[in-house]
C-alpha positions as a Markdown table, in Angstrom:
| # | Residue | x | y | z |
|---|---|---|---|---|
| 1 | Met | -1.8 | -52.9 | 97.1 |
| 2 | Lys | 0.4 | -50.6 | 95.6 |
| 3 | Val | 0.3 | -49.3 | 92.1 |
| 4 | Ile | 3.9 | -48.5 | 91.0 |
| 5 | Asp | 4.4 | -46.8 | 87.8 |
| 6 | Leu | 7.3 | -48.5 | 85.6 |
| 7 | Arg | 9.2 | -47.7 | 82.1 |
| 8 | Cys | 10.7 | -50.2 | 79.8 |
| 9 | Gln | 14.3 | -49.7 | 77.8 |
| 10 | Ser | 12.1 | -48.7 | 74.8 |
| 11 | Gly | 10.1 | -45.8 | 77.0 |
| 12 | His | 6.8 | -47.7 | 77.0 |
| 13 | Arg | 4.7 | -46.7 | 80.8 |
| 14 | Phe | 3.0 | -48.6 | 82.7 |
| 15 | Glu | 1.5 | -49.4 | 85.3 |
| 16 | Gly | 2.3 | -52.6 | 87.5 |
| 17 | Trp | 0.3 | -53.6 | 90.9 |
| 18 | Phe | 2.6 | -55.1 | 93.6 |
| 19 | Gly | 1.5 | -55.9 | 97.8 |
| 20 | Ser | 4.8 | -54.2 | 98.5 |
| 21 | Asp | 7.8 | -52.4 | 97.2 |
| 22 | Asp | 9.3 | -55.3 | 98.1 |
| 23 | Asp | 7.7 | -57.7 | 95.8 |
| 24 | Phe | 8.4 | -55.2 | 93.4 |
| 25 | Leu | 11.7 | -55.7 | 93.8 |
| 26 | Asp | 11.3 | -59.3 | 94.1 |
| 27 | Gln | 9.9 | -60.2 | 90.4 |
| 28 | Asn | 11.8 | -57.5 | 88.8 |
| 29 | Gly | 14.5 | -59.2 | 90.3 |
| 30 | Arg | 13.2 | -62.6 | 88.5 |
| 31 | Gly | 12.9 | -60.8 | 85.3 |
| 32 | Leu | 8.7 | -61.5 | 85.8 |
| 33 | Ile | 7.5 | -58.1 | 84.8 |
| 34 | Glu | 7.5 | -58.0 | 81.6 |
| 35 | Cys | 6.1 | -54.9 | 79.1 |
| 36 | Pro | 3.0 | -55.5 | 77.3 |
| 37 | Leu | 3.5 | -54.2 | 74.5 |
| 38 | Cys | 7.1 | -55.3 | 73.6 |
| 39 | Ala | 7.4 | -57.8 | 76.1 |
| 40 | Asp | 11.0 | -55.8 | 76.9 |
| 41 | Arg | 12.1 | -57.4 | 80.9 |
| 42 | Val | 14.0 | -55.0 | 81.5 |
| 43 | Ile | 12.4 | -52.3 | 83.6 |
| 44 | Val | 12.7 | -49.8 | 85.4 |
| 45 | Arg | 10.9 | -47.5 | 88.2 |
| 46 | Leu | 9.4 | -44.3 | 87.8 |
| 47 | Pro | 8.9 | -41.9 | 90.5 |
| 48 | Ser | 5.8 | -40.9 | 91.7 |
| 49 | Ala | 4.2 | -38.0 | 94.1 |
| 50 | Pro | 2.7 | -39.4 | 97.2 |
| 51 | Arg | -0.4 | -39.2 | 97.6 |
| 52 | Leu | -1.3 | -37.2 | 101.4 |
| 53 | Asn | -4.8 | -37.1 | 102.7 |
| 54 | Leu | -4.0 | -33.8 | 105.9 |
| 55 | Ser | -6.8 | -33.6 | 107.9 |
| 56 | Gly | -7.9 | -29.7 | 107.9 |
| 57 | Ala | -6.1 | -29.1 | 105.2 |
| 58 | Arg | -8.1 | -26.9 | 103.2 |
| 59 | Glu | -8.8 | -27.2 | 99.9 |
| 60 | Glu | -7.9 | -25.7 | 97.1 |
| 61 | Ala | -8.2 | -24.9 | 93.5 |
| 62 | Pro | -8.7 | -28.0 | 91.1 |
| 63 | Ala | -5.1 | -27.8 | 89.6 |
| 64 | Pro | -4.9 | -27.7 | 85.1 |
| 65 | Ala | -6.2 | -30.3 | 83.5 |
| 66 | Pro | -2.4 | -31.6 | 82.1 |
| 67 | Ala | -1.6 | -31.6 | 78.8 |
| 68 | Pro | -2.2 | -35.1 | 76.5 |
| 69 | Asp | 0.2 | -37.7 | 77.3 |
| 70 | Val | 1.0 | -38.5 | 73.8 |
| 71 | Pro | 3.0 | -41.6 | 74.0 |
| 72 | Ala | 0.5 | -43.1 | 76.5 |
| 73 | Thr | -2.0 | -41.9 | 73.5 |
| 74 | Leu | -0.2 | -44.0 | 71.8 |
| 75 | Gln | 0.3 | -46.9 | 73.0 |
| 76 | Ala | -3.9 | -47.2 | 74.3 |
| 77 | Arg | -4.4 | -46.5 | 70.1 |
| 78 | Trp | -1.7 | -49.3 | 69.2 |
| 79 | Leu | -3.7 | -51.8 | 72.3 |
| 80 | Glu | -6.7 | -51.2 | 70.3 |
| 81 | Met | -5.6 | -52.0 | 67.1 |
| 82 | Val | -4.0 | -55.2 | 68.6 |
| 83 | Arg | -7.3 | -55.8 | 69.9 |
| 84 | His | -9.3 | -55.3 | 66.7 |
| 85 | Val | -6.4 | -57.5 | 64.3 |
| 86 | Val | -7.4 | -60.2 | 67.6 |
| 87 | Ala | -10.7 | -60.4 | 67.3 |
| 88 | Asn | -11.1 | -60.6 | 63.2 |
| 89 | Thr | -9.0 | -62.7 | 62.7 |
| 90 | Glu | -7.7 | -66.4 | 62.3 |
| 91 | Asp | -4.5 | -67.4 | 63.9 |
| 92 | Val | -2.6 | -69.7 | 61.6 |
| 93 | Gly | 0.4 | -70.0 | 63.4 |
| 94 | Glu | 3.2 | -71.3 | 61.5 |
| 95 | Arg | 1.0 | -72.5 | 58.3 |
| 96 | Phe | 0.7 | -68.4 | 57.4 |
| 97 | Ala | 2.6 | -68.2 | 54.5 |
| 98 | Asp | 1.1 | -70.7 | 52.9 |
| 99 | Glu | -3.1 | -70.3 | 54.0 |
| 100 | Ala | -1.3 | -67.1 | 52.4 |
| 101 | Arg | -1.1 | -68.5 | 49.0 |
| 102 | Arg | -4.4 | -71.0 | 49.9 |
| 103 | Ile | -6.8 | -67.8 | 49.9 |
| 104 | His | -4.9 | -66.3 | 47.4 |
| 105 | Tyr | -5.5 | -68.3 | 44.4 |
| 106 | Gly | -8.7 | -69.0 | 45.2 |
| 107 | Glu | -8.1 | -72.2 | 46.6 |
| 108 | Thr | -9.9 | -72.0 | 50.7 |
| 109 | Pro | -12.9 | -69.0 | 51.1 |
| 110 | Glu | -10.9 | -65.5 | 51.9 |
| 111 | Arg | -10.6 | -64.3 | 55.1 |
| 112 | Gly | -8.6 | -62.3 | 57.3 |
| 113 | Ile | -5.5 | -64.2 | 58.9 |
| 114 | Arg | -2.6 | -63.4 | 61.4 |
| 115 | Gly | 0.0 | -65.3 | 62.4 |
| 116 | Gln | 4.1 | -66.3 | 62.1 |
| 117 | Ala | 6.3 | -65.9 | 59.1 |
| 118 | Ser | 10.1 | -65.3 | 58.7 |
| 119 | Ala | 11.5 | -62.4 | 56.5 |
| 120 | Asp | 11.8 | -64.5 | 54.0 |
| 121 | Glu | 8.4 | -66.1 | 53.4 |
| 122 | Arg | 7.0 | -62.6 | 53.8 |
| 123 | Glu | 9.3 | -61.1 | 50.7 |
| 124 | Ala | 8.3 | -64.6 | 48.8 |
| 125 | Leu | 4.8 | -64.0 | 49.5 |
| 126 | Arg | 5.2 | -60.0 | 48.4 |
| 127 | Glu | 6.8 | -61.1 | 45.1 |
| 128 | Glu | 3.9 | -63.5 | 44.9 |
| 129 | Gly | 1.5 | -60.7 | 44.7 |
| 130 | Ile | 0.4 | -61.5 | 48.0 |
| 131 | Glu | 0.1 | -58.4 | 50.6 |
| 132 | Val | 1.0 | -58.5 | 54.3 |
| 133 | His | 1.9 | -56.2 | 57.2 |
| 134 | Pro | 4.2 | -57.3 | 59.7 |
| 135 | Leu | 2.5 | -57.0 | 63.2 |
| 136 | Pro | 4.6 | -57.3 | 66.4 |
| 137 | Phe | 2.6 | -59.0 | 69.2 |
| 138 | Pro | 4.2 | -59.1 | 72.6 |
| 139 | Ala | 4.5 | -62.8 | 74.1 |
| 140 | Ala | 2.0 | -61.7 | 76.7 |
| 141 | Phe | -0.7 | -60.4 | 73.9 |
| 142 | Lys | -1.1 | -64.1 | 72.2 |
| 143 | Asp | -4.0 | -65.6 | 74.7 |
| 144 | Asn | -5.1 | -62.6 | 77.0 |
| 145 | Leu | -5.4 | -59.2 | 76.3 |
| 146 | Gln | -6.4 | -56.9 | 78.9 |
């Protein structure tokens, strides 16, 4: 199994696990690899240093701890927030605007919901005093948050 460092056009870094370099090239060429954050399918392989285990090599002093990877930390926090939203809200899908209104006007019990709404629908909800926050979910997150 090969672990390959990858990046999408938006600069999101992530790992991919493949049986071989050829598997990676084949899947990437067919557009099967997708950024877990933005669903971009234009993926590039990042250079990585090989790990060499040389027998008889002397053990060196441990390297200093690397500086924190701020983009990776932000990605991890964003994933944590998305998991929290998914775990604590009901997916009402295309009925989002209608269900938000029903909750706002007391026609149904108050609860956290998520779903799809167009820019016009979101603006109309705001004009009615209904607070909404767009949160883009990549397609890969719809059913399975790793």
